[in-house]
N, CA and C atoms as an extended XYZ file, in Angstrom:
303
Properties=species:S:1:pos:R:3:atomname:S:1:resname:S:1:resid:I:1 pbc="F F F"
N       -31.955        9.141      -21.891 N   MET     1
C       -31.035        8.861      -20.804 CA  MET     1
C       -29.901        9.884      -20.824 C   MET     1
N       -29.353       10.117      -19.658 N   SER     2
C       -28.287       11.108      -19.597 CA  SER     2
C       -26.938       10.447      -19.347 C   SER     2
N       -25.931       11.176      -19.709 N   ARG     3
C       -24.566       10.693      -19.504 CA  ARG     3
C       -24.283       10.508      -18.023 C   ARG     3
N       -23.342        9.625      -17.747 N   VAL     4
C       -22.916        9.336      -16.383 CA  VAL     4
C       -21.417        9.596      -16.302 C   VAL     4
N       -21.000       10.242      -15.224 N   ALA     5
C       -19.571       10.480      -15.000 CA  ALA     5
C       -19.146        9.737      -13.742 C   ALA     5
N       -17.904        9.327      -13.741 N   LEU     6
C       -17.314        8.694      -12.571 CA  LEU     6
C       -16.049        9.478      -12.225 C   LEU     6
N       -15.955        9.903      -10.965 N   VAL     7
C       -14.781       10.612      -10.470 CA  VAL     7
C       -14.178        9.727       -9.382 C   VAL     7
N       -12.925        9.309       -9.597 N   VAL     8
C       -12.285        8.340       -8.711 CA  VAL     8
C       -10.954        8.901       -8.203 C   VAL     8
N       -10.669        8.646       -6.942 N   THR     9
C        -9.359        8.955       -6.383 CA  THR     9
C        -8.772        7.665       -5.834 C   THR     9
N        -7.574        7.334       -6.273 N   ALA    10
C        -6.861        6.150       -5.787 CA  ALA    10
C        -5.649        6.612       -4.993 C   ALA    10
N        -5.485        6.053       -3.808 N   GLU    11
C        -4.331        6.384       -2.963 CA  GLU    11
C        -3.506        5.121       -2.741 C   GLU    11
N        -2.180        5.307       -2.671 N   PHE    12
C        -1.257        4.174       -2.594 CA  PHE    12
C         0.083        4.677       -2.090 C   PHE    12
N         0.966        3.751       -1.777 N   GLU    13
C         2.328        4.129       -1.394 CA  GLU    13
C         3.023        4.678       -2.643 C   GLU    13
N         3.731        5.807       -2.538 N   PRO    14
C         4.344        6.445       -3.707 CA  PRO    14
C         5.244        5.526       -4.538 C   PRO    14
N         5.866        4.524       -3.939 N   GLU    15
C         6.739        3.642       -4.723 CA  GLU    15
C         5.959        2.795       -5.736 C   GLU    15
N         4.640        2.732       -5.626 N   HIS    16
C         3.821        1.965       -6.575 CA  HIS    16
C         3.253        2.830       -7.702 C   HIS    16
N         3.551        4.122       -7.675 N   ARG    17
C         2.928        5.065       -8.626 CA  ARG    17
C         3.112        4.658      -10.083 C   ARG    17
N         4.335        4.382      -10.513 N   GLU    18
C         4.582        4.089      -11.930 CA  GLU    18
C         3.856        2.823      -12.377 C   GLU    18
N         3.866        1.804      -11.547 N   GLU    19
C         3.194        0.548      -11.893 CA  GLU    19
C         1.677        0.743      -11.996 C   GLU    19
N         1.106        1.450      -11.034 N   ILE    20
C        -0.339        1.703      -11.061 CA  ILE    20
C        -0.688        2.598      -12.239 C   ILE    20
N         0.119        3.605      -12.498 N   LEU    21
C        -0.125        4.508      -13.624 CA  LEU    21
C        -0.095        3.745      -14.944 C   LEU    21
N         0.886        2.874      -15.127 N   ARG    22
C         0.950        2.066      -16.357 CA  ARG    22
C        -0.302        1.213      -16.518 C   ARG    22
N        -0.732        0.600      -15.439 N   SER    23
C        -1.925       -0.247      -15.482 CA  SER    23
C        -3.175        0.569      -15.818 C   SER    23
N        -3.309        1.742      -15.207 N   LEU    24
C        -4.467        2.593      -15.485 CA  LEU    24
C        -4.470        3.112      -16.921 C   LEU    24
N        -3.304        3.479      -17.436 N   LEU    25
C        -3.240        3.964      -18.818 CA  LEU    25
C        -3.581        2.852      -19.814 C   LEU    25
N        -3.163        1.631      -19.528 N   ALA    26
C        -3.525        0.499      -20.384 CA  ALA    26
C        -5.030        0.237      -20.297 C   ALA    26
N        -5.578        0.340      -19.096 N   HIS    27
C        -7.027        0.175      -18.890 CA  HIS    27
C        -7.783        1.247      -19.667 C   HIS    27
N        -7.312        2.476      -19.584 N   ARG    28
C        -7.925        3.589      -20.322 CA  ARG    28
C        -7.959        3.291      -21.817 C   ARG    28
N        -6.834        2.856      -22.356 N   GLU    29
C        -6.746        2.560      -23.783 CA  GLU    29
C        -7.739        1.463      -24.182 C   GLU    29
N        -7.799        0.390      -23.392 N   ARG    30
C        -8.733       -0.701      -23.691 CA  ARG    30
C       -10.180       -0.232      -23.646 C   ARG    30
N       -10.509        0.568      -22.635 N   CYS    31
C       -11.886        1.040      -22.499 CA  CYS    31
C       -12.306        1.915      -23.670 C   CYS    31
N       -11.463        2.855      -24.042 N   LEU    32
C       -11.805        3.741      -25.159 CA  LEU    32
C       -11.871        2.978      -26.484 C   LEU    32
N       -11.081        1.932      -26.620 N   ARG    33
C       -11.065        1.135      -27.849 CA  ARG    33
C       -12.209        0.123      -27.903 C   ARG    33
N       -12.492       -0.547      -26.784 N   ASP    34
C       -13.375       -1.713      -26.799 CA  ASP    34
C       -14.762       -1.482      -26.212 C   ASP    34
N       -14.975       -0.384      -25.540 N   GLU    35
C       -16.276       -0.116      -24.911 CA  GLU    35
C       -16.928        1.082      -25.600 C   GLU    35
N       -17.860        0.832      -26.520 N   PRO    36
C       -18.458        1.934      -27.285 CA  PRO    36
C       -19.137        3.002      -26.427 C   PRO    36
N       -19.601        2.638      -25.231 N   GLY    37
C       -20.266        3.603      -24.366 CA  GLY    37
C       -19.330        4.446      -23.524 C   GLY    37
N       -18.022        4.174      -23.589 N   THR    38
C       -17.050        4.991      -22.864 CA  THR    38
C       -16.681        6.182      -23.742 C   THR    38
N       -17.092        7.363      -23.322 N   LEU    39
C       -16.861        8.574      -24.109 CA  LEU    39
C       -15.550        9.265      -23.755 C   LEU    39
N       -15.178        9.211      -22.491 N   GLN    40
C       -13.978        9.913      -22.028 CA  GLN    40
C       -13.409        9.153      -20.838 C   GLN    40
N       -12.089        9.114      -20.751 N   PHE    41
C       -11.430        8.425      -19.643 CA  PHE    41
C       -10.098        9.125      -19.428 C   PHE    41
N       -10.033        9.964      -18.420 N   GLU    42
C        -8.832       10.738      -18.140 CA  GLU    42
C        -8.155       10.217      -16.879 C   GLU    42
N        -6.843       10.070      -16.929 N   VAL    43
C        -6.043        9.700      -15.767 CA  VAL    43
C        -5.250       10.944      -15.384 C   VAL    43
N        -5.475       11.432      -14.173 N   LEU    44
C        -4.860       12.670      -13.711 CA  LEU    44
C        -3.877       12.356      -12.593 C   LEU    44
N        -2.689       12.922      -12.689 N   ALA    45
C        -1.626       12.669      -11.709 CA  ALA    45
C        -1.283       13.978      -10.997 C   ALA    45
N        -1.788       14.188       -9.781 N   PRO    46
C        -1.463       15.413       -9.042 CA  PRO    46
C         0.052       15.545       -8.849 C   PRO    46
N         0.587       16.666       -9.248 N   ALA    47
C         2.034       16.884       -9.186 CA  ALA    47
C         2.564       16.905       -7.757 C   ALA    47
N         1.743       17.345       -6.819 N   ASP    48
C         2.210       17.504       -5.446 CA  ASP    48
C         1.783       16.359       -4.516 C   ASP    48
N         1.209       15.289       -5.079 N   GLU    49
C         0.780       14.153       -4.262 CA  GLU    49
C         1.181       12.852       -4.956 C   GLU    49
N         2.410       12.389       -4.756 N   PRO    50
C         2.901       11.209       -5.470 CA  PRO    50
C         2.188        9.909       -5.114 C   PRO    50
N         1.393        9.909       -4.069 N   GLY    51
C         0.664        8.711       -3.671 CA  GLY    51
C        -0.793        8.756       -4.053 C   GLY    51
N        -1.109        9.522       -5.119 N   LYS    52
C        -2.502        9.678       -5.503 CA  LYS    52
C        -2.629        9.816       -7.015 C   LYS    52
N        -3.642        9.159       -7.580 N   LEU    53
C        -4.043        9.348       -8.974 CA  LEU    53
C        -5.552        9.559       -8.981 C   LEU    53
N        -6.019       10.301       -9.973 N   MET    54
C        -7.446       10.577      -10.080 CA  MET    54
C        -7.917       10.206      -11.479 C   MET    54
N        -9.169        9.785      -11.560 N   LEU    55
C        -9.768        9.419      -12.839 CA  LEU    55
C       -11.030       10.238      -13.046 C   LEU    55
N       -11.265       10.594      -14.301 N   PHE    56
C       -12.527       11.221      -14.692 CA  PHE    56
C       -13.010       10.454      -15.905 C   PHE    56
N       -14.140        9.780      -15.758 N   GLU    57
C       -14.662        8.922      -16.810 CA  GLU    57
C       -16.076        9.369      -17.169 C   GLU    57
N       -16.424        9.297      -18.458 N   VAL    58
C       -17.759        9.669      -18.904 CA  VAL    58
C       -18.306        8.544      -19.779 C   VAL    58
N       -19.553        8.171      -19.491 N   TYR    59
C       -20.242        7.098      -20.205 CA  TYR    59
C       -21.533        7.629      -20.809 C   TYR    59
N       -21.957        7.033      -21.910 N   THR    60
C       -23.157        7.503      -22.607 CA  THR    60
C       -24.402        7.441      -21.736 C   THR    60
N       -24.482        6.411      -20.876 N   ASP    61
C       -25.643        6.245      -20.010 CA  ASP    61
C       -25.333        5.202      -18.936 C   ASP    61
N       -26.308        4.905      -18.106 N   VAL    62
C       -26.124        3.957      -17.011 CA  VAL    62
C       -25.778        2.571      -17.547 C   VAL    62
N       -26.388        2.171      -18.644 N   ASP    63
C       -26.088        0.857      -19.221 CA  ASP    63
C       -24.630        0.749      -19.642 C   ASP    63
N       -24.087        1.799      -20.231 N   ALA    64
C       -22.678        1.793      -20.639 CA  ALA    64
C       -21.770        1.747      -19.415 C   ALA    64
N       -22.151        2.469      -18.367 N   PHE    65
C       -21.370        2.426      -17.134 CA  PHE    65
C       -21.391        1.018      -16.535 C   PHE    65
N       -22.556        0.391      -16.517 N   THR    66
C       -22.683       -0.967      -15.989 CA  THR    66
C       -21.845       -1.945      -16.799 C   THR    66
N       -21.877       -1.816      -18.123 N   ALA    67
C       -21.065       -2.678      -18.983 CA  ALA    67
C       -19.583       -2.499      -18.667 C   ALA    67
N       -19.161       -1.263      -18.460 N   HIS    68
C       -17.767       -0.991      -18.099 CA  HIS    68
C       -17.420       -1.655      -16.762 C   HIS    68
N       -18.288       -1.478      -15.772 N   ALA    69
C       -18.031       -1.986      -14.422 CA  ALA    69
C       -17.954       -3.515      -14.384 C   ALA    69
N       -18.559       -4.170      -15.368 N   GLN    70
C       -18.563       -5.634      -15.414 CA  GLN    70
C       -17.658       -6.180      -16.517 C   GLN    70
N       -16.910       -5.297      -17.167 N   GLY    71
C       -16.119       -5.680      -18.333 CA  GLY    71
C       -14.792       -6.346      -18.016 C   GLY    71
N       -14.207       -6.892      -19.065 N   ALA    72
C       -12.933       -7.602      -18.951 CA  ALA    72
C       -11.779       -6.670      -18.586 C   ALA    72
N       -11.797       -5.454      -19.101 N   SER    73
C       -10.681       -4.549      -18.852 CA  SER    73
C       -10.559       -4.193      -17.375 C   SER    73
N       -11.672       -3.909      -16.737 N   ILE    74
C       -11.588       -3.551      -15.325 CA  ILE    74
C       -11.172       -4.763      -14.488 C   ILE    74
N       -11.550       -5.954      -14.937 N   GLY    75
C       -11.099       -7.162      -14.252 CA  GLY    75
C        -9.590       -7.310      -14.313 C   GLY    75
N        -9.028       -7.027      -15.485 N   GLN    76
C        -7.564       -7.089      -15.638 CA  GLN    76
C        -6.891       -6.030      -14.775 C   GLN    76
N        -7.419       -4.816      -14.771 N   TYR    77
C        -6.868       -3.745      -13.936 CA  TYR    77
C        -6.898       -4.148      -12.461 C   TYR    77
N        -8.007       -4.728      -12.029 N   ARG    78
C        -8.125       -5.120      -10.613 CA  ARG    78
C        -7.070       -6.157      -10.230 C   ARG    78
N        -6.770       -7.066      -11.119 N   LEU    79
C        -5.729       -8.058      -10.847 CA  LEU    79
C        -4.346       -7.419      -10.783 C   LEU    79
N        -4.080       -6.487      -11.684 N   GLU    80
C        -2.751       -5.886      -11.794 CA  GLU    80
C        -2.457       -4.856      -10.703 C   GLU    80
N        -3.381       -3.949      -10.488 N   ALA    81
C        -3.059       -2.770       -9.676 CA  ALA    81
C        -3.843       -2.648       -8.378 C   ALA    81
N        -5.042       -3.127       -8.355 N   ARG    82
C        -5.901       -2.898       -7.185 CA  ARG    82
C        -5.282       -3.361       -5.868 C   ARG    82
N        -4.547       -4.470       -5.818 N   PRO    83
C        -3.956       -4.881       -4.536 CA  PRO    83
C        -2.971       -3.861       -3.946 C   PRO    83
N        -2.429       -2.987       -4.773 N   LYS    84
C        -1.452       -1.998       -4.295 CA  LYS    84
C        -2.108       -0.690       -3.856 C   LYS    84
N        -3.392       -0.562       -4.114 N   ILE    85
C        -4.111        0.661       -3.755 CA  ILE    85
C        -4.636        0.515       -2.331 C   ILE    85
N        -4.304        1.498       -1.490 N   THR    86
C        -4.687        1.429       -0.081 CA  THR    86
C        -6.053        2.050        0.193 C   THR    86
N        -6.461        3.001       -0.653 N   LYS    87
C        -7.763        3.642       -0.466 CA  LYS    87
C        -8.277        4.090       -1.826 C   LYS    87
N        -9.534        3.814       -2.081 N   MET    88
C       -10.138        4.244       -3.333 CA  MET    88
C       -11.512        4.818       -3.023 C   MET    88
N       -11.737        6.027       -3.509 N   THR    89
C       -13.055        6.630       -3.372 CA  THR    89
C       -13.583        6.941       -4.761 C   THR    89
N       -14.864        6.728       -4.956 N   SER    90
C       -15.449        7.026       -6.263 CA  SER    90
C       -16.818        7.654       -6.074 C   SER    90
N       -17.152        8.496       -7.018 N   HIS    91
C       -18.437        9.192       -7.024 CA  HIS    91
C       -19.047        9.048       -8.409 C   HIS    91
N       -20.205        8.417       -8.472 N   ARG    92
C       -20.939        8.333       -9.738 CA  ARG    92
C       -21.828        9.559       -9.811 C   ARG    92
N       -21.708       10.297      -10.900 N   CYS    93
C       -22.390       11.582      -11.015 CA  CYS    93
C       -23.230       11.634      -12.279 C   CYS    93
N       -24.347       12.312      -12.171 N   GLN    94
C       -25.153       12.646      -13.345 CA  GLN    94
C       -24.736       14.037      -13.765 C   GLN    94
N       -24.810       14.309      -15.049 N   PHE    95
C       -24.508       15.655      -15.510 CA  PHE    95
C       -25.673       16.563      -15.159 C   PHE    95
N       -25.351       17.701      -14.551 N   GLY    96
C       -26.386       18.668      -14.214 CA  GLY    96
C       -26.830       19.442      -15.436 C   GLY    96
N       -27.939       20.082      -15.320 N   GLN    97
C       -28.446       20.919      -16.405 CA  GLN    97
C       -28.381       22.368      -15.979 C   GLN    97
N       -28.253       23.227      -16.954 N   GLU    98
C       -28.253       24.660      -16.674 CA  GLU    98
C       -29.624       25.049      -16.129 C   GLU    98
N       -29.658       25.900      -15.106 N   PRO    99
C       -30.970       26.344      -14.615 CA  PRO    99
C       -31.694       27.167      -15.666 C   PRO    99
N       -33.016       27.031      -15.695 N   SER   100
C       -33.762       27.841      -16.659 CA  SER   100
C       -33.887       29.258      -16.134 C   SER   100
N       -33.863       30.184      -17.059 N   VAL   101
C       -33.881       31.590      -16.685 CA  VAL   101
C       -35.263       32.151      -16.848 C   VAL   101
């Protein structure tokens, strides 16, 4: 099985940035600590877009991603921050392979 990546963009009113950022960073910490299949979880804050945060997450495989998507941590995040997010886009990606020469 191959690794799975998730690329997410969350948009919100800029006055909610700190609260959403705190919630996402706590979610990140829980996932890396409690979900063995979570390999990487980055929270990116564009300097020129105060109403946007981006996530880059990597999971060992589809099963680990599914466990994350159904886990307790994401449920807590959804209660805390999701109501303040006005638009969320996500892309589940497979890692590509180098072309053979």
